Each structure stands twice: as C-alpha cells, then as structure tokens.
C-alpha positions as CSV (number, residue, x, y, z in Angstrom):
1,Q,97.3,126.8,127.9
2,V,94.1,124.8,127.3
3,Q,91.4,126.4,125.2
4,L,88.0,125.1,124.1
5,V,86.2,127.5,121.8
6,E,82.6,126.9,120.9
7,S,80.8,128.3,117.8
8,G,77.6,127.7,115.9
9,G,75.0,128.9,118.4
10,G,72.2,131.2,117.5
11,L,68.5,131.7,117.1
12,V,66.5,129.0,115.4
13,Q,62.8,128.2,115.0
14,P,61.3,125.1,116.5
15,G,61.9,122.1,114.3
16,G,65.1,123.7,112.9
17,S,68.7,122.6,113.1
18,L,72.0,123.9,114.3
19,R,75.5,122.5,114.3
20,L,77.8,123.4,117.2
21,S,81.6,123.2,116.9
22,C,84.3,123.2,119.6
23,A,87.9,123.7,118.7
24,A,90.4,122.4,121.2
25,S,94.0,123.4,121.8
26,G,96.6,122.8,124.5
27,I,95.5,119.2,125.1
28,I,96.3,115.8,123.7
29,F,92.9,115.7,122.1
30,T,92.8,112.1,121.1
31,I,92.9,110.8,124.7
32,Y,90.2,113.0,126.1
33,T,86.5,112.3,126.4
34,M,84.7,115.3,124.8
35,G,81.3,116.4,125.9
36,W,78.6,118.9,125.4
37,Y,76.7,120.3,128.4
38,R,74.0,122.9,128.6
39,Q,72.6,125.2,131.2
40,A,69.2,126.9,130.9
41,P,68.2,129.9,133.0
42,G,67.5,128.9,136.6
43,K,68.6,125.3,136.0
44,Q,71.7,123.3,136.7
45,R,74.2,122.4,134.0
46,E,73.4,119.0,132.5
47,L,75.1,116.6,130.2
48,V,73.8,116.6,126.6
49,A,76.2,114.1,125.1
50,H,79.7,112.8,125.3
51,I,82.1,110.9,123.1
52,T,85.0,108.9,124.4
53,N,88.4,108.7,122.8
54,D,87.4,105.4,121.1
55,G,84.2,106.9,119.7
56,S,81.7,105.6,122.1
57,T,78.8,108.0,122.6
58,N,76.2,108.7,125.3
59,Y,73.2,111.0,125.2
60,A,70.7,112.5,127.6
61,D,67.3,110.9,127.1
62,S,65.9,114.3,126.2
63,V,68.0,114.5,123.0
64,K,68.3,110.9,121.9
65,G,67.4,110.6,118.2
66,R,67.6,114.3,117.6
67,F,71.3,115.2,118.5
68,T,74.5,113.6,117.2
69,I,77.9,114.1,118.7
70,S,81.0,113.5,116.6
71,R,84.7,114.3,116.8
72,D,87.5,114.9,114.3
73,N,90.8,114.0,116.0
74,A,92.9,115.4,113.1
75,E,91.2,118.8,113.4
76,K,90.9,118.6,117.2
77,R,87.2,119.4,117.0
78,V,84.0,118.0,118.5
79,Y,80.6,118.7,117.0
80,L,77.0,118.6,118.1
81,Q,74.5,118.3,115.3
82,M,71.1,119.3,116.7
83,N,68.0,118.5,114.7
84,S,64.3,118.9,115.5
85,L,65.0,121.6,118.0
86,K,62.5,122.4,120.7
87,P,62.0,125.5,122.8
88,E,63.2,123.5,125.8
89,D,66.6,123.1,124.1
90,T,67.2,126.8,124.7
91,A,70.3,127.1,126.8
92,V,74.0,128.0,126.9
93,Y,75.9,125.0,125.5
94,Y,79.3,124.3,126.8
95,C,82.1,122.2,125.4
96,N,84.0,119.9,127.9
97,A,87.2,117.9,127.8
98,A,87.6,115.3,130.6
99,L,90.4,112.9,131.5
100,L,90.8,111.5,135.0
101,K,91.3,114.6,137.3
102,F,91.5,117.0,134.3
103,D,88.4,118.8,133.4
104,F,88.3,121.8,131.0
105,W,85.4,124.0,129.8
106,G,84.7,126.4,127.0
107,Q,83.1,129.8,127.5
108,G,79.7,128.6,126.1
109,T,77.5,129.4,123.1
110,Q,73.9,130.5,123.3
111,V,71.2,128.4,121.6
112,T,67.7,129.9,121.4
113,V,64.8,128.0,120.0
114,S,61.9,130.3,119.4
115,S,59.3,131.3,116.8
C-alpha cells in the first residue's frame, strides 16, 4: 500500500520560513519523481516544485529563489524548504510521487501565511 504523509505545515508570518516533509512508503522511492503541489481556496492545484530520481529540479516561477526541494533516498523523504513566505503562498500543500502511469498523492498539509 502506497502512503505519502506530509508534515510541517502551519501558520507563519510573512517573511518567515517553513520546512515541509513527506515520508513515502510502499514505493521504490529512488525511481520516482517527487513533487510538491499546492491548492489555494477557489484555485486549481498547481505544481510548486519537483525533483527527479537523478536530482534534477524544477520550480514554479512564483517560488524560484525562495523555495528549495530536496530528497533523501535513504530515508524515503522529500522536503520543501520555504523561505520569504508571502500571503499568496497560503494553500494546502500536497506531496506527489509520479512514474509513468503511476501517480500517488498525500493527504495535504495546510500552510497559512498571515500576520
């Protein structure tokens, strides 16, 4: 059974930082592209960042220079370091594992940026 479990969300002031973590089980973690997506109220889910099995990364323009995605293959975890957070970063953040036709999602973790 595949499980992706996110943690690390919460309430933070503008300009602050959070680190999201996603623990994966039930998949051969090293061969999957891992990603973080987010969905704000009334908006479609959007890609934030992803990291391939060989460590190549891709970011949404809105988070470049502020967010960093990384993975620990030994621990089967993917991280999202979020710095200089803005109110518009407020959303539910979802962990994703993708490989060919396989596509798995976590339950999401809420990130709220507000003073």
